[in-house]
C-alpha positions in Angstrom: 56.5 124.9 66.1 56.0 123.3 69.3 59.0 121.0 68.8 61.1 123.8 67.6 60.5 125.9 70.7 61.3 122.6 72.8 64.6 122.1 70.9 65.4 125.8 71.5 64.6 125.5 75.2 67.0 122.2 75.3 69.7 124.6 74.0 69.0 127.3 76.4 69.4 125.0 79.5 72.3 123.1 78.3 74.2 126.5 78.4 73.2 126.8 82.0 74.1 123.2 82.9 77.5 123.8 81.1 78.6 126.9 82.6 82.1 126.8 83.9 84.2 128.3 86.8 85.9 130.7 84.5 83.0 133.1 84.6 83.5 134.6 88.0 83.7 138.4 87.5 81.1 141.3 87.3 80.9 143.2 83.8 79.0 146.4 83.4 78.9 147.8 79.7 78.4 151.4 80.9 78.5 154.0 83.4 75.0 155.0 83.5 73.2 154.5 86.4 70.7 151.3 86.9 67.2 152.0 86.0 65.2 153.1 88.9 62.3 150.9 89.7 59.4 153.5 88.4 60.6 154.0 85.0 62.4 150.5 84.6 61.7 148.4 81.3 64.1 145.1 82.5 65.0 142.5 80.1 66.7 139.4 81.9 69.2 138.2 79.2 69.3 134.6 81.0 66.6 132.4 82.8 68.5 132.4 86.1 68.8 136.0 86.1 65.0 136.3 85.2 63.7 134.2 88.4 66.2 136.5 90.7 64.3 139.5 89.0 60.9 138.0 89.5 61.7 136.9 93.1 62.6 140.7 93.9 58.8 141.5 92.8 59.7 143.4 89.5 57.6 141.1 87.3 55.8 144.0 85.9 58.9 145.5 85.1 60.0 142.8 82.7 59.4 143.5 79.2 61.1 140.3 77.6 62.8 137.0 78.6 65.1 134.4 76.7 63.7 130.9 76.5 65.3 129.3 79.4 63.1 131.6 81.7 59.8 130.0 80.2 59.1 127.6 82.7 58.8 130.5 85.5 55.3 131.4 85.9 56.0 135.1 86.0 57.2 134.6 82.4 54.1 133.8 80.8 53.0 136.4 78.2 56.3 138.2 78.1 58.0 139.0 74.7 60.8 136.3 73.9 64.3 137.6 73.0 65.5 134.0 71.8 67.8 132.2 74.0 70.8 133.3 75.9 73.6 132.4 73.9 72.1 133.4 70.7 70.4 136.5 71.3 69.4 139.3 68.6 69.9 142.9 69.3 67.3 144.2 67.0 64.6 142.4 68.9 65.8 143.5 72.4 66.2 147.0 71.5 62.7 147.1 69.9 61.4 146.5 73.6 62.9 149.6 74.6 64.7 148.5 77.7 66.1 150.7 80.3 68.5 147.8 81.6 69.7 144.6 80.6 70.9 141.9 83.0 72.4 138.5 82.5 75.1 136.2 83.3 78.4 136.3 81.5 77.3 133.5 79.4 74.6 135.7 77.7 75.7 136.4 73.9 76.8 136.0 71.3 79.7 138.6 72.2 79.1 140.8 68.9 75.6 141.1 69.9 76.4 142.1 73.4 78.7 144.9 71.9 76.0 146.1 69.6 73.5 146.3 72.6 76.4 148.3 74.6 76.8 150.7 71.6 73.0 151.3 71.6 73.4 153.1 75.0 71.5 150.6 77.3 73.2 149.9 80.4 74.1 145.8 80.3 75.0 144.2 83.6 76.6 141.1 83.4 77.0 139.0 86.7 78.7 135.8 87.7 77.0 132.5 87.3 77.7 131.1 90.5 78.9 128.0 88.9 82.0 127.7 91.0 80.2 127.0 94.2 76.8 127.4 95.8 78.5 130.2 98.1 78.6 132.5 95.5 74.9 132.6 95.0 73.8 135.3 97.7 76.5 137.7 95.8 74.9 136.6 92.7 71.6 137.6 93.8 73.0 141.1 95.4 74.6 142.0 91.9 71.3 141.6 90.1 69.4 143.6 92.4 71.7 146.3 92.3 71.4 146.5 88.6 67.8 146.9 88.5 67.6 149.2 91.5 66.6 147.1 94.4 69.7 146.7 96.5 67.5 146.7 99.8 65.3 143.7 98.4 68.4 142.1 97.2 70.2 142.1 100.5 67.1 140.5 102.1 66.9 138.0 99.5 70.2 137.2 99.5 70.5 136.8 103.3 67.5 134.4 103.3 68.7 132.4 100.4 72.3 132.1 102.0 70.5 130.8 105.5 68.7 128.1 103.4 71.8 127.1 101.5 73.8 127.1 105.0 71.1 125.1 106.5 71.1 122.6 103.7 74.8 122.3 103.7 74.4 121.7 107.7 72.5 118.5 107.4 75.3 116.7 105.2 76.8 114.1 107.7 80.6 114.6 107.7 81.4 111.4 108.1 79.1 109.6 105.9 80.3 107.9 102.7 79.9 110.4 99.6 77.5 108.9 97.1 78.8 108.8 93.5 76.2 110.8 91.7 76.1 111.2 87.8 74.2 114.3 86.3 72.9 113.6 82.9 72.0 116.4 80.3 69.2 114.6 78.4 67.1 116.3 75.4 65.4 113.6 73.8 64.2 115.8 71.0 67.7 116.6 69.6 68.8 113.1 70.9 71.5 115.1 73.0 72.5 112.6 76.0 75.6 113.9 78.1 77.4 113.0 81.2 78.5 116.0 83.4 81.7 116.7 85.0 84.1 119.2 86.6 83.3 122.7 86.1 79.4 122.6 85.6 76.8 123.9 87.9 75.7 120.3 88.4 79.2 119.4 89.8 78.9 122.4 92.4 75.5 121.1 93.5 76.4 117.4 93.9 79.5 118.6 95.9 77.8 120.9 98.2 74.8 118.2 99.0 77.6 115.8 100.0 78.0 114.0 96.9 80.9 113.1 94.7 80.6 113.9 91.1 80.8 110.7 89.1 81.9 112.4 85.8 84.3 114.5 87.6 85.8 111.5 89.3 86.0 109.7 86.1 88.0 112.7 84.3 85.1 114.2 82.7 85.5 118.1 82.2 82.4 119.9 81.2 80.0 117.3 79.3 80.9 114.4 77.1 78.3 112.1 75.2 77.0 109.3 77.0 78.4 106.0 76.1 78.5 102.4 77.6 81.9 102.7 78.4 81.7 106.5 79.9 78.8 105.1 82.1 80.7 102.0 83.4 83.7 104.1 84.0 81.6 106.7 86.2 79.6 104.0 88.0 77.3 106.3 89.5 75.3 105.0 92.6 72.6 107.9 91.9 71.7 109.5 88.6 70.7 113.1 88.8 68.7 115.0 86.0 66.4 117.7 85.2 62.7 117.0 85.0 62.3 118.4 81.6 65.2 116.1 80.5 63.7 113.1 82.0 60.3 113.8 80.4 61.8 114.2 76.9 63.2 110.7 77.1 60.2 109.1 78.1 60.7 109.0 81.8 62.6 106.4 83.8 62.1 103.6 81.2 63.7 106.0 78.5 66.3 106.6 80.6 67.2 103.3 81.3 67.4 102.4 77.6 70.4 104.8 77.2 73.6 103.3 76.6 75.0 101.8 79.8 72.7 103.4 82.2 71.0 100.3 83.3 74.1 98.7 83.9 75.2 101.2 86.4 74.5 101.0 90.2 72.0 103.6 90.0 70.2 101.9 87.1 70.4 98.6 88.8 68.8 100.3 92.0 66.3 102.6 90.3 68.1 105.7 92.3 67.1 108.3 90.0 66.6 111.9 91.1 64.8 114.6 89.1 64.5 118.3 89.9 62.9 121.1 88.2 65.7 122.5 85.6 66.0 126.1 87.2 65.7 125.0 90.9 68.6 122.5 90.3 71.0 124.6 88.0 69.7 128.3 88.3 72.2 129.0 91.1 69.6 131.6 92.4 66.8 131.8 94.9 65.9 128.3 95.0 69.3 126.7 95.6 69.0 126.2 99.2 65.7 124.3 98.4 67.5 122.6 95.7 70.3 121.3 98.1 67.7 120.3 100.9 66.2 117.9 98.4 69.5 116.6 97.3 70.7 116.0 100.6 67.7 114.1 101.6 67.8 111.9 98.5 71.8 111.4 98.7 71.3 109.7 102.0 71.5 105.9 102.2 
């Protein structure tokens, strides 16, 4: 059972990692007003949205979360609704939610349509994958959906200030290090190199790096091969902590095809951040950028 849960978590997180720029609009399934905070029974459909809802102080109003949110302390003890791309309407509706909020990658589409047809307000917001500058707006839209626009404006402003402060520390005249984001899930033997259109690409760029996968022509994700790693030639390898742990840490990472032969592998320049901190495009984005800027310095 434990292995199955870890595998499902991996599927949920790769959905976060691989989200592309096409998801750039807000969709609301119904004209009904968002639930007020007193009567609200909120279900965030995606982990990144769950983190925003929790940060707004609404943990006691959340009645269910998807698997990608399970690393958040506030999610402990909450009912699980599956993972964000493979939701089931029956389980969600059994929790009697008053509002459902997720990004546009929540699905599958027939389930979203079924939820809409049940009369529950469904609000889908942009992922923020195109740029870290989209994150404050994403926070405000989630807050509006759950009836906390004031708290949302405050949280969005604080997050924007942290993002701007982190970006301001990037040296304009400094050489951009080539950074490769590797998506790793040892349990399912999934090892992929990220590129254009991913959240990792947006984070690497904002932190003053050059996405090695994007520079090598990768769009989205492609399996790691020795040839792909040689072509990318990263000076730094960026991973999620859960992924690094799943392959046995640094030793396991260096054993993957071509990794040890890259400049990053030879110099052991490996940067690992918490999964949602790195790719959630939410309240911790500024903190993550600060860590990346520091790690990317010579």
